[in-house]
MILOSE-751169 format. One line per 4 residues: number of its first residue (from 1); their letters; for each residue z negated, x, y negated of C-alpha. Coordinates in steps of 0.2 Angstrom, whole numbers, plus 5000, padded with zeros to 4 digits. Example, Ala and Ser with C-alpha at 12.3 -4.5 7.8 and 13.67 -1.06 7.14 Angstrom:
<tigus>
1> AS> 4961/5062/5022; 4964/5068/5005
</tigus>
This chain:
<tigus>
1> MRVN> 5223/5026/4904; 5215/5032/4886; 5206/5046/4883; 5198/5052/4869
5> KTYS> 5205/5065/4860; 5191/5073/4853; 5182/5075/4872; 5195/5089/4878
9> CLPA> 5207/5097/4870; 5213/5107/4886; 5223/5099/4902; 5210/5088/4910
13> EEKG> 5211/5100/4927; 5207/5117/4920; 5190/5111/4915; 5186/5102/4930
17> IHII> 5183/5083/4922; 5190/5067/4929; 5196/5052/4920; 5184/5038/4920
21> NIRA> 5188/5018/4919; 5184/5012/4903; 5194/4997/4901; 5178/4984/4904
25> IEDI> 5168/4998/4891; 5182/4993/4878; 5175/4973/4880; 5158/4975/4876
29> GYDQ> 5162/4986/4861; 5156/5002/4869; 5157/5018/4858; 5150/5034/4865
33> HEST> 5144/5046/4849; 5150/5063/4851; 5133/5071/4852; 5132/5064/4869
37> LLNS> 5148/5071/4875; 5148/5084/4888; 5147/5102/4884; 5160/5106/4899
41> LSKN> 5163/5124/4892; 5146/5131/4901; 5148/5147/4912; 5135/5140/4924
45> PDAD> 5132/5122/4919; 5123/5120/4936; 5109/5133/4930; 5108/5126/4912
49> CKYG> 5104/5110/4919; 5091/5118/4931; 5102/5108/4945; 5101/5090/4939
53> LYFR> 5085/5090/4930; 5095/5091/4913; 5109/5084/4906; 5123/5095/4904
57> DGKR> 5119/5102/4888; 5104/5108/4897; 5094/5100/4882; 5089/5082/4888
61> KVDY> 5079/5080/4901; 5084/5068/4915; 5072/5055/4916; 5081/5041/4928
65> ILVY> 5094/5041/4941; 5105/5027/4946; 5115/5029/4960; 5133/5020/4968
69> QYKK> 5145/5019/4980; 5163/5022/4975; 5178/5022/4986; 5189/5040/4982
73> SSAG> 5207/5042/4983; 5215/5055/4993; 5228/5058/4978; 5215/5058/4965
77> RTLA> 5220/5073/4957; 5238/5072/4956; 5233/5053/4950; 5222/5060/4936
81> RRAH> 5234/5072/4930; 5245/5058/4929; 5236/5047/4919; 5231/5061/4907
85> NDST> 5249/5066/4903; 5252/5048/4899; 5236/5045/4888; 5239/5060/4875
89> ARST> 5252/5049/4865; 5239/5034/4863; 5226/5030/4849; 5207/5033/4857
93> KQEQ> 5197/5029/4841; 5184/5019/4850; 5188/5024/4869; 5176/5035/4873
97> PLPG> 5170/5038/4892; 5155/5041/4898; 5151/5061/4898; 5150/5069/4916
101> KGVQ> 5159/5079/4928; 5169/5067/4937; 5172/5049/4934; 5182/5033/4942
105> LEMG> 5199/5032/4941; 5207/5017/4931; 5211/5002/4943; 5228/4996/4938
109> ESEP> 5235/5013/4934; 5230/5028/4944; 5220/5021/4958; 5227/5012/4973
113> HMDY> 5223/4992/4976; 5206/4991/4980; 5199/4974/4985; 5190/4963/4975
117> HEDD> 5171/4967/4978; 5173/4983/4972; 5181/4979/4958; 5167/4966/4953
121> KRFR> 5154/4980/4956; 5163/4990/4944; 5164/4980/4929; 5147/4974/4933
125> REEY> 5142/4993/4933; 5153/4996/4917; 5143/4982/4907; 5128/4985/4911
129> EGNL> 5130/5003/4907; 5138/4998/4892; 5120/4985/4887; 5108/5001/4892
133> VEAG> 5119/5013/4879; 5115/4999/4867; 5096/4999/4870; 5096/5016/4864
137> LELE> 5098/5025/4882; 5111/5040/4884; 5120/5039/4900; 5129/5054/4910
141> RDED> 5140/5052/4924; 5142/5064/4939; 5156/5059/4954; 5158/5077/4957
145> TKIH> 5144/5081/4970; 5142/5088/4988; 5140/5069/4994; 5156/5061/4999
149> GIGF> 5159/5043/4992; 5143/5043/4980; 5140/5042/4961; 5127/5045/4950
153> IKIH> 5122/5040/4932; 5109/5052/4923; 5100/5043/4910; 5088/5051/4896
157> APWN> 5079/5040/4886; 5079/5048/4866; 5062/5050/4856; 5064/5033/4846
161> VLCR> 5066/5023/4861; 5050/5031/4869; 5042/5030/4855; 5047/5011/4853
165> EAEF> 5044/5007/4870; 5028/5014/4871; 5022/5004/4856; 5029/4989/4866
169> LKLK> 5020/4992/4883; 5003/4997/4872; 5002/5013/4881; 4987/5021/4876
173> MPTK> 4991/5040/4870; 4979/5054/4866; 4976/5056/4846; 4973/5073/4836
177> KMYQ> 4953/5067/4837; 4942/5076/4848; 4923/5070/4853; 4910/5080/4864
181> INQT> 4907/5071/4881; 4889/5068/4885; 4881/5081/4894; 4864/5080/4906
185> HGLL> 4849/5089/4902; 4836/5096/4909; 4832/5094/4926; 4846/5085/4929
189> KKIN> 4858/5097/4921; 4851/5112/4934; 4855/5100/4948; 4874/5097/4942
193> SVIQ> 4875/5116/4942; 4870/5120/4959; 4881/5106/4966; 4896/5114/4956
197> KITE> 4891/5131/4963; 4889/5125/4981; 4906/5113/4979; 4915/5127/4970
201> PIQP> 4924/5132/4987; 4931/5115/4992; 4937/5111/4971; 4956/5111/4971
205> KVAE> 4963/5125/4961; 4970/5113/4947; 4966/5111/4929; 4966/5093/4929
209> HKPQ> 4948/5095/4942; 4942/5105/4929; 4924/5096/4921; 4930/5090/4906
213> MVKR> 4917/5094/4890; 4929/5086/4878; 4940/5073/4879; 4953/5066/4865
217> LSYP> 4952/5048/4859; 4965/5037/4863; 4975/5023/4856; 4988/5012/4860
221> FSRE> 5004/5021/4853; 5012/5013/4837; 5025/5020/4826; 5015/5015/4811
225> KQHL> 5001/5026/4815; 5012/5041/4824; 4998/5053/4811; 4984/5051/4822
229> FDLS> 4994/5057/4836; 4995/5076/4842; 5014/5077/4840; 5014/5095/4839
233> DRDS> 5025/5097/4856; 5037/5081/4856; 5045/5085/4873; 5028/5087/4881
237> FFDS> 5019/5070/4873; 5027/5060/4885; 5025/5066/4902; 5040/5064/4916
241> KTRS> 5028/5049/4923; 5028/5038/4906; 5046/5041/4903; 5052/5037/4922
245> TIVY> 5040/5021/4917; 5049/5017/4900; 5066/5020/4906; 5063/5006/4923
249> EILK> 5055/4992/4910; 5071/4995/4899; 5082/4995/4917; 5072/4980/4921
253> RTTC> 5074/4969/4908; 5094/4973/4903; 5105/4960/4909; 5123/4959/4914
257> TKAK> 5132/4945/4910; 5149/4944/4918; 5142/4941/4934; 5141/4921/4930
261> YSMG> 5123/4925/4928; 5109/4934/4922; 5107/4952/4932; 5094/4965/4929
265> ITSL> 5092/4982/4940; 5084/4974/4954; 5097/4960/4955; 5111/4974/4955
269> LANG> 5103/4983/4969; 5101/4969/4979; 5118/4964/4977; 5124/4983/4980
273> VYSA> 5131/4987/4965; 5120/5000/4964; 5115/5007/4981; 5097/5017/4972
277> AYPL> 5086/5020/4957; 5072/5030/4955; 5065/5045/4946; 5067/5062/4948
281> HDGD> 5054/5074/4956; 5049/5089/4946; 5059/5100/4955; 5055/5110/4972
285> YEGE> 5041/5111/4982; 5043/5127/4994; 5057/5143/4992; 5057/5159/4982
289> NVEP> 5059/5160/4963; 5052/5142/4963; 5048/5137/4944; 5031/5131/4944
293> NDRK> 5030/5114/4944; 5017/5098/4948; 5026/5095/4964; 5024/5112/4970
297> LLCE> 5004/5113/4964; 5003/5097/4973; 5011/5104/4988; 4999/5120/4988
301> EWAS> 4983/5111/4983; 4985/5093/4992; 4997/5090/5003; 4993/5104/5015
305> YGVF> 4983/5105/5031; 4974/5120/5026; 4966/5113/5013; 4959/5097/5023
309> YKYQ> 4942/5103/5019; 4944/5102/4999; 4942/5088/4988; 4959/5079/4982
313> PIDL> 4964/5083/4963; 4964/5066/4959; 4969/5067/4941; 4984/5077/4946
317> VRKY> 4989/5065/4958; 4987/5051/4944; 4999/5060/4932; 5014/5063/4944
321> FGEK> 5012/5047/4953; 5004/5034/4942; 4989/5024/4940; 4991/5012/4957
325> IGLY> 4994/5026/4970; 4981/5039/4962; 4969/5024/4965; 4975/5021/4983
329> FAWL> 4971/5039/4987; 4954/5039/4977; 4948/5024/4986; 4954/5033/5003
333> GVYT> 4944/5049/4996; 4930/5039/4994; 4931/5029/5009; 4931/5046/5019
337> QMLI> 4917/5053/5011; 4907/5038/5015; 4911/5039/5033; 4900/5057/5035
341> PASI> 4883/5049/5033; 4889/5034/5045; 4895/5044/5057; 4880/5056/5057
345> VGII> 4871/5042/5060; 4881/5033/5072; 4880/5052/5082; 4860/5050/5080
349> VFLY> 4861/5032/5089; 4873/5040/5103; 4863/5053/5106; 4848/5044/5108
353> GCAT> 4856/5034/5122; 4860/5048/5130; 4841/5056/5129; 4835/5039/5135
357> VDEN> 4845/5035/5149; 4834/5039/5161; 4819/5032/5154; 4830/5015/5154
361> IPSM> 4819/5004/5166; 4832/4990/5170; 4846/5004/5174; 4833/5013/5186
365> EMCD> 4829/4998/5194; 4847/4993/5196; 4850/5009/5205; 4836/5010/5216
369> QRNN> 4844/5008/5231; 4827/5002/5239; 4828/4984/5231; 4843/4979/5244
373> ITMC> 4850/4967/5231; 4862/4961/5239; 4876/4952/5225; 4889/4937/5227
377> PLCD> 4906/4940/5229; 4918/4940/5212; 4931/4933/5219; 4937/4920/5234
381> RTCS> 4937/4925/5251; 4947/4942/5249; 4931/4949/5239; 4915/4952/5251
385> YWKM> 4895/4955/5246; 4891/4970/5238; 4876/4980/5233; 4869/4980/5214
389> SSAC> 4866/5000/5216; 4885/5000/5217; 4886/4998/5198; 4873/5011/5195
393> ATAR> 4885/5019/5183; 4889/5004/5174; 4872/5000/5169; 4868/5020/5164
397> ASHL> 4883/5020/5153; 4878/5003/5144; 4863/5010/5139; 4873/5023/5129
401> FDNP> 4875/5007/5118; 4865/4995/5123; 4847/5002/5117; 4836/4997/5103
405> ATVF> 4844/5009/5090; 4861/5000/5089; 4852/4986/5081; 4846/4997/5067
409> FSVF> 4862/5005/5068; 4871/4987/5063; 4860/4984/5049; 4863/5001/5043
413> MALW> 4881/4999/5044; 4879/4982/5034; 4869/4990/5019; 4884/5005/5019
417> AATF> 4898/4992/5019; 4887/4985/5002; 4885/5002/4993; 4901/5009/5000
421> MEHW> 4909/4994/4990; 4896/4998/4973; 4902/5015/4975; 4919/5012/4974
425> KRKQ> 4918/5001/4958; 4908/5016/4949; 4919/5027/4955; 4933/5014/4949
429> MRLN> 4925/5014/4932; 4924/5032/4931; 4943/5035/4935; 4947/5022/4922
433> YRWD> 4938/5030/4908; 4946/5046/4913; 4963/5038/4915; 4961/5026/4897
437> LTGF> 4964/5011/4908; 4947/5003/4898; 4956/4992/4888; 4970/4989/4900
441> EEEE> 4970/4971/4908; 4981/4967/4922; 4989/4950/4910; 4998/4961/4901
445> EAVK> 5008/4968/4915; 5010/4950/4920; 5017/4945/4903; 5030/4960/4907
449> DHPR> 5034/4956/4926; 5052/4950/4927; 5057/4938/4940; 5063/4943/4956
453> AEYE> 5082/4947/4960; 5081/4931/4973; 5072/4922/4962; 5084/4922/4949
457> AKVL> 5098/4918/4962; 5088/4902/4969; 5086/4897/4950; 5105/4898/4947
461> EKSL> 5110/4889/4962; 5098/4875/4957; 5106/4875/4940; 5123/4875/4949
465> RKEH> 5120/4863/4960; 5112/4851/4946; 5128/4855/4935; 5137/4848/4950
469> KQKE> 5130/4832/4952; 5132/4827/4933; 5152/4833/4935; 5152/4820/4950
473> KHRY> 5143/4807/4939; 5156/4809/4923; 5171/4813/4933; 5180/4798/4929
477> FPEE> 5179/4802/4910; 5192/4813/4906; 5186/4831/4896; 5197/4842/4883
481> TANK> 5204/4857/4892; 5194/4868/4877; 5179/4859/4880; 5179/4863/4898
485> WRQR> 5182/4884/4893; 5168/4880/4879; 5154/4873/4894; 5159/4889/4903
489> VKTV> 5160/4902/4891; 5140/4894/4886; 5136/4893/4907; 5140/4913/4907
493> MAGV> 5132/4918/4890; 5116/4909/4894; 5115/4915/4911; 5099/4925/4906
497> KLAD> 5091/4911/4901; 5093/4902/4916; 5077/4908/4924; 5067/4900/4908
501> KEKL> 5075/4883/4908; 5076/4880/4927; 5060/4885/4938; 5057/4880/4956
505> TWKD> 5044/4866/4961; 5033/4864/4975; 5048/4851/4981; 5061/4866/4980
509> RFPA> 5049/4877/4991; 5043/4863/5005; 5055/4869/5018; 5048/4887/5014
513> YLTN> 5029/4881/5015; 5033/4872/5029; 5042/4886/5041; 5028/4898/5034
517> FVGI> 5016/4886/5041; 5025/4881/5057; 5029/4901/5059; 5009/4908/5057
521> IFMV> 5005/4894/5069; 5018/4901/5083; 5012/4919/5080; 4995/4916/5083
525> GLTF> 4999/4906/5096; 5010/4919/5104; 4994/4930/5101; 4982/4921/5112
529> AIVF> 4997/4920/5126; 4998/4935/5126; 4980/4938/5130; 4979/4924/5142
533> GVII> 4991/4934/5153; 4980/4950/5151; 4967/4940/5158; 4978/4933/5172
537> YRIS> 4984/4950/5176; 4965/4955/5175; 4961/4942/5188; 4976/4945/5199
541> TAAA> 4973/4962/5198; 4956/4963/5203; 4958/4949/5218; 4972/4960/5225
545> LAIS> 4963/4978/5224; 4947/4970/5233; 4959/4967/5249; 4962/4988/5250
549> STPS> 4952/4994/5264; 4944/5009/5258; 4927/5009/5249; 4935/5020/5236
553> GRSS> 4947/5009/5230; 4934/4995/5231; 4920/5004/5222; 4934/5007/5207
557> VRVT> 4941/4990/5205; 4931/4986/5188; 4936/5002/5180; 4955/5001/5186
561> VTAT> 4957/4984/5180; 4948/4987/5163; 4958/5003/5158; 4974/4995/5165
565> AVII> 4973/4982/5154; 4967/4990/5140; 4981/4999/5139; 4993/4984/5141
569> NLVV> 4984/4975/5126; 4985/4993/5116; 5005/4992/5120; 5008/4975/5115
573> IIIL> 4995/4977/5099; 5007/4992/5092; 5024/4982/5097; 5019/4965/5090
577> DEVY> 5011/4973/5073; 5027/4980/5070; 5037/4962/5073; 5025/4954/5064
581> GCIA> 5026/4965/5048; 5045/4961/5049; 5040/4941/5050; 5027/4941/5036
585> RWLT> 5041/4949/5026; 5055/4937/5033; 5040/4922/5028; 5037/4927/5009
589> QIEV> 5054/4931/5006; 5060/4914/5010; 5046/4907/4998; 5057/4914/4983
593> PKTD> 5040/4920/4975; 5043/4923/4956; 5036/4941/4952; 5034/4954/4964
597> KNFE> 5014/4953/4961; 5018/4936/4969; 5026/4944/4983; 5016/4958/4986
601> ERLI> 5001/4947/4986; 5009/4932/4997; 5015/4947/5009; 4998/4954/5012
605> FKAF> 4989/4939/5015; 5003/4935/5030; 5004/4953/5036; 4984/4952/5035
609> LLKF> 4981/4937/5044; 4993/4941/5056; 4989/4958/5061; 4970/4954/5061
613> VNAY> 4973/4942/5072; 4985/4953/5084; 4973/4970/5082; 4955/4960/5086
617> TPIF> 4960/4945/5100; 4958/4954/5114; 4939/4963/5105; 4932/4944/5103
621> YVAF> 4939/4937/5121; 4928/4953/5127; 4913/4950/5115; 4912/4931/5116
625> FKGR> 4920/4922/5130; 4922/4933/5145; 4911/4929/5159; 4903/4914/5148
629> FVGR> 4913/4899/5154; 4914/4906/5174; 4902/4893/5182; 4891/4896/5197
633> PGDY> 4894/4900/5216; 4900/4888/5224; 4903/4877/5210; 4916/4890/5200
637> VYIF> 4929/4887/5186; 4947/4889/5191; 4963/4892/5180; 4978/4884/5188
641> HSFR> 4968/4879/5203; 4969/4896/5211; 4961/4910/5199; 4944/4910/5198
645> MEEC> 4935/4916/5177; 4931/4934/5178; 4913/4939/5175; 4905/4952/5167
649> APGG> 4896/4968/5175; 4878/4968/5181; 4875/4977/5164; 4882/4964/5153
653> CLME> 4900/4966/5144; 4894/4977/5130; 4903/4995/5140; 4918/4984/5142
657> LCIQ> 4918/4981/5125; 4914/4997/5120; 4928/5004/5131; 4941/4990/5122
661> LSII> 4936/4995/5107; 4940/5012/5108; 4955/5013/5118; 4964/5002/5105
665> MLGK> 4955/5010/5088; 4960/5028/5095; 4978/5020/5103; 4982/5014/5086
669> QLIQ> 4977/5027/5074; 4986/5043/5086; 5001/5031/5091; 5004/5020/5076
673> NNLF> 4995/5029/5061; 5000/5047/5064; 5014/5049/5078; 5024/5035/5070
677> EIGI> 5020/5042/5051; 5026/5061/5057; 5040/5055/5067; 5048/5041/5062
681> PKMK> 5051/5050/5046; 5056/5066/5054; 5067/5056/5066; 5078/5047/5049
685> KFIR> 5078/5063/5041; 5087/5072/5054; 5098/5058/5054; 5102/5058/5037
689> YLKL> 5106/5076/5039; 5120/5074/5053; 5128/5061/5043; 5129/5072/5029
693> KRRR> 5134/5088/5040; 5149/5075/5047; 5153/5071/5028; 5152/5089/5023
697> SLDH> 5166/5095/5036; 5180/5084/5026; 5177/5094/5012; 5173/5114/5015
701> EEHV> 5173/5116/4998; 5156/5107/4994; 5147/5119/5007; 5149/5133/4992
705> KRKQ> 5140/5122/4979; 5120/5120/4977; 5114/5103/4977; 5109/5095/4960
709> RYEV> 5091/5087/4961; 5095/5071/4961; 5106/5075/4975; 5092/5081/4984
713> DYNL> 5081/5067/4979; 5093/5055/4985; 5093/5059/5004; 5074/5055/5004
717> EPFA> 5068/5040/5010; 5064/5028/4996; 5044/5021/4993; 5043/5005/5001
721> GLTP> 5027/5000/4994; 5006/5003/4997; 5004/4989/5008; 5007/4998/5026
725> EYME> 4995/5012/5020; 4981/5000/5014; 4984/4988/5029; 4981/5002/5042
729> MIIQ> 4964/5008/5035; 4958/4990/5031; 4962/4987/5051; 4950/5004/5054
733> FGFV> 4938/4996/5044; 4938/4982/5053; 4935/4993/5068; 4922/5003/5060
737> TLFV> 4910/4988/5053; 4915/4973/5066; 4909/4978/5081; 4898/4995/5076
741> ASFP> 4884/4986/5086; 4894/4990/5103; 4903/5007/5097; 4893/5021/5086
745> LAPL> 4906/5032/5085; 4919/5023/5079; 4917/5029/5059; 4917/5047/5069
749> FALL> 4934/5045/5075; 4939/5035/5060; 4931/5049/5049; 4943/5062/5061
753> NNII> 4956/5051/5056; 4957/5050/5039; 4954/5068/5036; 4971/5069/5043
757> EIRL> 4977/5055/5035; 4975/5059/5019; 4984/5074/5020; 4998/5067/5031
761> DAKK> 5001/5052/5018; 5000/5067/5005; 5015/5076/5014; 5022/5060/5015
765> FVTE> 5023/5057/4997; 5027/5075/4991; 5039/5079/5003; 5048/5066/5012
769> LRRP> 5048/5051/4999; 5059/5049/4982; 5048/5049/4968; 5039/5031/4963
773> VAVR> 5040/5023/4948; 5020/5024/4940; 5013/5008/4940; 4997/5005/4930
777> AKDI> 4985/4998/4937; 4964/4998/4935; 4958/4992/4952; 4967/4991/4970
781> GIWY> 4969/4972/4968; 4967/4961/4983; 4962/4972/4995; 4945/4975/4985
785> NILR> 4943/4955/4991; 4950/4959/5010; 4936/4972/5010; 4922/4963/5003
789> GIGK> 4927/4947/5017; 4927/4959/5032; 4910/4967/5027; 4902/4949/5025
793> LAVI> 4910/4945/5041; 4903/4960/5049; 4887/4954/5047; 4889/4937/5057
797> INAF> 4898/4947/5072; 4887/4962/5073; 4871/4947/5074; 4883/4939/5089
801> VISF> 4884/4952/5096; 4867/4960/5097; 4862/4942/5102; 4875/4935/5114
805> TSDF> 4885/4950/5121; 4871/4963/5123; 4854/4961/5135; 4844/4965/5117
809> IPRL> 4836/4946/5115; 4834/4944/5135; 4825/4960/5135; 4812/4954/5122
813> VYLY> 4811/4939/5128; 4805/4946/5144; 4793/4957/5137; 4785/4946/5127
817> MYSE> 4784/4931/5138; 4787/4934/5159; 4780/4951/5160; 4764/4953/5169
821> NGTM> 4760/4971/5163; 4769/4971/5144; 4784/4982/5154; 4801/4979/5158
825> HGFV> 4796/4980/5176; 4804/4967/5186; 4819/4960/5172; 4835/4963/5183
829> NHTL> 4828/4952/5195; 4821/4941/5179; 4840/4940/5176; 4847/4934/5194
833> SSFN> 4847/4918/5202; 4848/4915/5221; 4862/4905/5230; 4863/4900/5249
837> VSDF> 4880/4907/5255; 4880/4889/5266; 4883/4880/5248; 4901/4888/5246
841> QAGT> 4915/4876/5245; 4926/4878/5259; 4938/4890/5259; 4930/4901/5246
845> APND> 4918/4910/5258; 4921/4930/5259; 4932/4932/5275; 4923/4945/5282
849> PMDL> 4903/4941/5279; 4896/4956/5289; 4906/4968/5277; 4888/4975/5271
853> GYEV> 4883/4977/5291; 4872/4964/5291; 4872/4943/5290; 4869/4937/5273
857> QICR> 4860/4921/5269; 4856/4923/5251; 4864/4931/5238; 4862/4934/5221
861> YKDY> 4871/4930/5203; 4868/4934/5183; 4862/4919/5175; 4848/4907/5173
865> REPP> 4848/4893/5186; 4837/4884/5199; 4837/4890/5214; 4842/4882/5230
869> WSEN> 4826/4878/5238; 4820/4868/5220; 4822/4849/5218; 4836/4852/5207
873> KYDI> 4845/4867/5214; 4858/4877/5203; 4852/4867/5187; 4851/4877/5170
877> SKDF> 4832/4884/5170; 4822/4882/5156; 4821/4902/5154; 4839/4900/5149
881> WAVL> 4836/4887/5135; 4822/4898/5128; 4833/4914/5129; 4847/4903/5118
885> AARL> 4834/4898/5108; 4827/4917/5104; 4848/4922/5101; 4852/4910/5089
889> AFVI> 4835/4913/5081; 4839/4930/5079; 4856/4927/5072; 4849/4918/5059
893> VFQN> 4836/4928/5054; 4848/4944/5054; 4861/4938/5047; 4851/4930/5030
897> LVMF> 4840/4947/5031; 4856/4958/5030; 4862/4947/5018; 4851/4948/5006
901> MSEF> 4848/4966/5008; 4866/4967/5006; 4865/4956/4988; 4849/4967/4983
905> VDWI> 4859/4984/4986; 4873/4973/4976; 4861/4968/4962; 4851/4986/4959
909> IPDI> 4867/4996/4957; 4876/4992/4942; 4896/4994/4942; 4897/5004/4928
913> PKDI> 4887/5020/4929; 4877/5023/4912; 4885/5038/4906; 4902/5029/4905
917> SQQI> 4897/5014/4895; 4890/5025/4882; 4907/5036/4882; 4915/5019/4882
921> HKEK> 4905/5012/4865; 4906/5029/4857; 4926/5029/4858; 4924/5010/4851
925> VLMV> 4912/5020/4837; 4923/5034/4834; 4940/5023/4834; 4932/5013/4820
929> EVFM> 4928/5029/4810; 4944/5035/4810; 4952/5019/4804; 4940/5017/4790
933> REEQ> 4942/5036/4787; 4962/5032/4783; 4959/5017/4774; 4947/5026/4763
937> GKLQ> 4961/5039/4762; 4974/5029/4757; 4963/5021/4744; 4960/5036/4734
941> MLET> 4978/5043/4735; 4982/5026/4728; 4969/5027/4715; 4976/5045/4711
945> WKEK> 4990/5038/4710; 4988/5026/4696; 4981/5037/4687; 4992/5049/4686
949> DKKK> 5004/5035/4682; 4994/5030/4667; 4993/5047/4660; 5015/5048/4661
953> GGNC> 5018/5029/4659; 5021/5034/4640; 5036/5045/4646; 5042/5029/4656
957> NNHS> 5040/5017/4643; 5051/5026/4630; 5066/5025/4642; 5062/5006/4648
961> PKLP> 5050/5000/4634; 5054/4980/4642; 5045/4983/4659; 5027/4978/4659
965> RSHS> 5015/4994/4664; 5006/4983/4679; 5023/4984/4688; 5020/5001/4700
969> GSLS> 5038/4998/4708; 5045/5001/4692; 5036/5016/4688; 5040/5023/4703
973> SCHS> 5059/5022/4700; 5055/5036/4685; 5042/5047/4695; 5038/5050/4714
977> YPLD> 5024/5055/4721; 5022/5059/4740; 5012/5049/4751; 5006/5059/4765
981> V> 4991/5051/4773
</tigus>
């Protein structure tokens, strides 16, 4: 083992330095400069480096962390001491290790025998870290941590690397040029000032949230034009978010070819060479004597339930987490704000139903016991005849949601959805302008999007299979050993280009596509089967409860069956949601998408399809299928020849649809979205705490040391993407818009949930998760198209709910076609048909026909059919076709009218606000002026330079008379003038 003499002049054990293996680093020509070595003589190194935020010299900031696992020998200190004594007699000119407190012992000399996989991982790490150094990054290793068996690589990007990568990534940076933002004048200015004063108490106390009067002109960074940018403070010119993004781009494109094929950081993480990679949080967010930082400010002004009434500091969120996460929280904030007017109108509609329930003539007729309407049994044999007045409570409750105001509310919510989408597009453009994303295109990111680790492995497998087939064809032709060796070297060295030479075709992916198709069909079929099972449960339970001898038990059959069935549906939906999420991820993985963006889009599509079907199938059944295929007394439709299809209540299925929708929506929000998001991270954190406590008990010395920043962040949950966050909000958006005609209070419950959800997600991002890598984005991506699709679908579904599920159309038909006095008196009797009990099929008549105390000869059922005394008894009557025609006409008129109004709202509201378009145009003009002035300045300096050269050209000609005066390059050898642009 060899150690650099300049690295240490004291015994290693006295300085707390361990020896690392540098043999692999020597193989790739690793040469670490003395300026990157650890100053281990510091009295309090942890305080100097701010407990892990800086390198050991206290000057270089840690921009990224790589974490790996290693096996530590129990005799490590003795072996390290022996290795140090053996190494003092050897030359160490180009064999300096990574600076750090503790590092890995050499395999062959001082470490007991390790397995092949650990050795292979170690060699890969050493080569990869050497390549990072060649790319310009500075590394420092730390294995002397409180976490046993875990090593950390601290990465720092120096200034020249940051400038190079910022130019490559086309990052827009602020220039020295500042300009005035156009302000409103006159009446609008006064209105804005009044609004600012009113909303001042609900504004977060964050500098970034204050309205700006001036703005710096931004321009893609260029090293040739550094004079345009404000570089007075280089340490803060690139913030921590930008620095970590730059380092991550280098990590993704840096390869490791010793493992037979190219590997970036994604492949190394997937293969376990590194266990984690993440940027650091800015510091602690709680405790005494905590230095002010953005994380602490976010925790106080954003991630706290005490500030639920305040606006979000979106600019600070973007500054800390990046544009993609900032856009999610901005969208969530806009969605929550737009729910306020929807909630107010929904409450008004609900209160209107409450106020007019006593004036509703159909429900009054159903509750009037003097009508003495005897209804047909709800099931065969065990069920008896019953009075319509027993369903009085259900009829009165149905009016709360089935009244003329719900039609208006459906139209309002359709226009609300269109307005919300337009408002978000305008807000998105304002954010793009403020965040300097106006010239940013997604295609630029797509060019830099590196292949995923699984895709590279699949391409390698395909290449090796093709190579094996070629060898099989030419196995009869002997090859020289040297040629074989040369071919092997070429294969290894060209591994980085395998993904470019080969690619996966549809033939390679056909088995995965077939599996996806079959899997999705099976999952959808499973959902339908579960809903069908719940239907069987409802039918059988209703028949069983009807046998109850107590009148109270028989009267509460419908409520009991409905409530228990909905709870079963809720439990099944929550379980299948988690299962379908895992299955969607697995189906996407076997497709092997090339890039992370393709993977995310395919995963979103599959997960949304499965979860949409899972959440809404029970609701669709109640809304459009329950009670539609029942048949009639004497000719009912049976399932398995024994179970009769269930019927709607006399007041219709809308009340049951409301119960189903409210319980599923509230249950998902309370249990799945909130309890799971709070409970599961807490439980994982507690499990990690127990594991760490068990590890610490092995080494009592570790209790004394304070944890480094990267150790604390390692114990946090890794960031899993925004897909789960968007998914739960999209499903909620469906509950709010798709069936809003049956549940006007849905926007209110969504609003209350989102107020908690914003602070819950904020707290999770700030305190529970590792800091994610900042990703640039100018919109919310595929989610916007999904929202538009749900908005269009909501119009159609609400049209069918109003026309077919509610009694709105039958009431209108009766009012204008059949009512004798122009009122709703007689409507209930009009919707009921008559049945002669002598026409029951054998074995289906009630066992106790005298249950009501009198003999029943004619019972009533809800349908439009001919009476038993008609020539075509029990056939569908003309009233049915009249109502059906009116229902279909209403669907067509409602759908086209609302679609037209939505498109009109979309057209009348411009996507880009006028003031923003003016500011963008102003920026372009100012940028042209800046470059024109720069060119004019260059020309003036060149002319001045030429004049000075002409004046002093005689002196130069005396020394070199043969040189022509026109060659300015020769003149500059005699006299040099500063050129400061």
